Structure formats: structure tokens, C-alpha cells
N, C-alpha and C positions, 0 to 999 in steps of 0.2 A: 504494500500500500504506500502511496506517495506520502500520506500523512506520517507514517512511521519513519520513512526515509528522511523527511524534513526534520522531524524531532531529533532523530539520531544525529543528523548533521550538526545541528546547533548545540547539542550536548557536547559534541567533539570540538566545536568551534565557538565557545562562549563569547569570545571577543567580537564575533560578527552578529551575535544575537541581539545586541542592545537596541537597534532600531525597530525590532519586531517583537518586543516584549509582550504587547497586548495580543498580537496575533498568535504567538507561541503559547500563551496562557490558554487561549481559546482552543487551539489545536489539541492540547492535552485533554480537553473535555469532549472532543468530537468522537463520534462512533465510526465514521467512514469518510472516504475521500470526498464524496458529494457534499457533505456538510462542510468539509474543510475549505471549499472554494471561497467561501465568505467567512473568514475566521473572526466573527464579531457577534456580539449578543443580539443584534437586531434580527439575525437569522431565526432565533427561537421565537421572537415575537410574532413573526409571520407564519412560521411553519408548524407551530405546536398544534394548531387546530385546523389543518388543511382539509381534514375529512368533512368539515362542516360546509364546504363549498357545494352549492347546489348545481348539479349538472342536468341539463335538459337536452332534447334531441329534436332536430328538424331535418327532414329529407336525408336521414341517415347520418347526419353530422352532429356531434356533441357540441354544446355551447354553454357558456356561463354568462351571467349578467355582470358586465364591467362598467361601473359608473353609469348605470341605467341603459346600457346598450349591449347587444348580443355580440359576443366574441367567440368565433367558431374554431374548432380544432379538427384534426384529421379523423376520418371515419373509423379507422382501425384502432384508435386510442381507446382504452378502457376508461370508464368513468373514474376509476381510482387514479389513473395516470393523469387525466384531465385536471382533477382536483389538485394533485400534487404540483403539476407543471404550472397551473394558473397561479397558485399561491407562491410558487418559486419566482415567477415573473414579477409579481407584486413585491416580493422581497428584494429582488434585484434593483427595484426603483425606489426603495426606501431612501430618504434624504441622506442617511449615513452610509449608503452603499457605494463602493468604488465603481459600480456599474450604473449609477443613477444618471440619466441623461439630462433632465431638466433642472435648472437652478431657479430660485425665485426671480433672479434678474432675467433669465430667458423667458420665463412665463409672463413677464410684464411686456416683453417685446412683441411686435406684430410682424409676421413674415408673410410674404405673398405666396410662397410655395414651401412644401416639405418634400425632400428626397429621402425616402426611408429605404436604405440599401441594406440587404440582408434582413428584411422586415419580418420573416417567419410569420407569426400569427398577426402581426400588424398592430400590436397594442398601442405603440406610440402614436401611430397615425390615427387610430380611433380616438385617442384622447385629444388630438389636435385638429380633427377634421373640420370643426366649426371655426377654427381660428385662421385658416389659410384658404386661399382661392383655389389652389390646386395641390394635389398630392400625387407623388410618383412612388409606387411601391415596387422595389426591385427584389425578386426572389427566384433563385435558380433551382430550388428543391421542389419538384413537382407535387410532393405530398401536401404542400401548403397552398397550392393554387385553388382547389375547391373551397377550403375554409376561407381564404381571402375573398373569393368572389361572393361567398355568402355573407361575410361580415360587412363588406362594403357595397352590397347591392343597393342600399338606400342612397348611396352617394356616387352612383355610376358616372354622373356627369363631371365629377371633379376628382375621382380616384382612378388613376391609371395603374393597372397591375401588369408588370413586365416580367415574363418568365425567362429571365436571363441573368447574367452575372456582370458585375462591373470589372473592367480590365483597362489595360493601356492601349488596346487596339480593338477594332470592330471585327465582327465575324465569329463563326463557330459558337453561337450562343452568347456572345459577349457584346457589351455596349460600353462606351466611354462616357464619363461625366460631361466631357466637352460636347459630345453629340447630343446628349439629353438636354443640355442647356440651350443648344441651338434649336432642337426640335420643338421644345416646349416654351421657347422664348423666356427663359427663367430670369428673374430678377429678385433680389432680396429673399433668397431661399435659405432655409435651414437644411443642412446636409447632415444626416446621421449615417454612419457606416459601421456595421458589425458583420463583417464578411469573411470570417474564419481565416484571418491571416493574409488576406489579399488587399488590405487597405493601402499599403504602399504602392502596389501595382496600380490600383485604381487612381491614386493621386497622380501617377505618371501620365495618365490620360485625361487629366482634369482641365487642361488648357488654362485660361485665365480664371482660376477658380474664384478668386475674391471679387471678380466682376459680377458674378451671379449668386454666390453663396456668401451671405453676410455673416453667417455663423456655421461652425462645424462641430460635430460630435463624433469623435473617432475612437473606436476601441483600440487599445494599445497593448493588450495582454496576450495576444495569440502566439506571437513569435518572440523569442529572446531577442532583445535589442530593438524591438519595434518602438518602444517609448522614445528612444533617441532618434531613430530614423524618421518617425512620423513627425516629431517635434521639429526637426530640421526642415523637412519637406513643407510643412505648413508655415513655418517661419519665413521661408523663401517666398511664399505667396503673400506675405504681409500680415498674417494674423497675429494678434496678441493672444498668448496661449497660457493655459493652466491645466494642471492635472486634477482629477477628482481625488477626493480624500481617501486615505487608506491604501490597502493592497489587496490583490487577489492571489489565490493559489490555484493556478490553472490545472485542475486535477483530472479533467476528462476531455483532453483535446481530441479533435477528429483524427482520423487515420493518417492524414497527410502532414500532421504536426507532431513533433516530438514532445515527450514529457519534459517539463522544465528541469533545469539543473540549478545549482547554487547561483544566486541567492534565493531561488525559488519564487519568492514573492515578487509580483509585478504590479505596476500601476494599471488601473482598469481602463480609464477613459481620459482622452485628451480633448479639451474644449478650446475652440478658437473663435475669436471675434475680429472683425476688420476695424473696429473702433473701440 
């Protein structure tokens, strides 16, 4: 287990443990790697009663009520999995979470468009759908397309669902940020990217990003060194940058990514603004 590997490493290297005292205390109390991804007490506040989430069904798809609106999940997910995953999504957006997208300052701003890249279930877009004129949901996993279509059926005129991935070049199921900006004539957009370690590649195809995206939310934990690489890339575009609070322990990476090595803990999210 990664949890045990991390604890053992810092027992053997106590001089390196000082910045992560809170996280290591929490790891000692965790039962498994999945819990260890967010080594903070807010995890318990959200997850202790996840079984109380009510799951309903429509046209073969399970859904939950999220802030008064239906949020759909894949048809093959069990009700138990939907309950757990939904509460996990809410936990990730706790204000204390390293994965929390929106800050109070961002919530006060008004954007013309939202680019939700790696949108999965689309919860962020659902929360912001009334605040923007257009939303572009980019998701390459076909399992998410039927749920997305069901969730955003009431907003077909303003929610474009693109079954592709962001990259630095067009073709073979890929699209660039630059081409999206031109196609949809984007201005004053909020760009969120959670695309499984391909964030730097997507930025390479972004063109003049700051001309159309006035704020960026970019996951920085997927690959070792991404925090520095993405910071430098966005700084070159002229963004004022800050990291989210705390750290993540990326305990369950997809197959194309390696388990983390020392120092194990990674910054979760990089936020950028053009002013």
C-alpha cells in the first residue's frame, strides 16, 4: 500500500517530514490508500454518512439531486458506488481541499464562458450553468457521455458536450484550446483542466490563452514535477498564479501514470488570473 510506503519513508527520513506533519498524522489514522489521497479531517466530515445519499433512476441512469438539480452517473454504476462517488466529489470541493476549484473571489466574478476539460460527471458546470453564457464540456471517456447528455438536457442551447481530448494538435480525437477559442469565439472564459496528466500538453496548444481565458484552474498533481512545469507555462502566458492549500497523495493514478515517489505529497491545483 502506498500509505504504508509513505509512512515508512518518513520514519526513515524524519528531517524531511517537518512540512507534512499534519498530513502524516492523518495518514496514521487512515485505513486505505483511497482515504489517504486527502490526508485531512474534512474527509471524514463528508464521507462518514455517504450511504444517506438518495439515488434515483431515469431511463436506466442513476442520478442524485445536487443543489436542486439532477446529476447523472453511468448506467452500470451501482447505487452504492453512486453514493460513495457523489459524496467523494463533494468532499473534493470542500473549501479546505487541495482539489477545490472555486474560491470566494472566483465566485464573485462573472465569466462569459466555462471550458470544463476532463469534466467527467460535469458537477462544476452544473453549479455554474446559470452564471455563464456558454459552457464547453470536454470529455474523452465514452462512459460519461450518456450521463452528461442527461444532466445537461435542460441547457442544450448553451452546453456543448465534446467527446474528445485536449492536446497540442488537432486530429485523432483531439482538439486544441486554441481551436475551441476560435470556434466558439471565446472571451473572458474560465478554463478548468483535470485531464489525467495531459495538462501541459494541452497548454502547448492553447495559443494566446490569456486573450480568451481570464482565469485558469489547472490540476497539478498527476505527474511528478507538473507543479513547476505548469506554473512556468502559465506564467509565460501572463497569469498571476497561486496554488491551492495543502497537499494530495496521488494514491490511485490511471495506468499511464506512475505511483508517486518521494516526497510523495503534491500540490493539487494551480489557479491563475490575468489581473
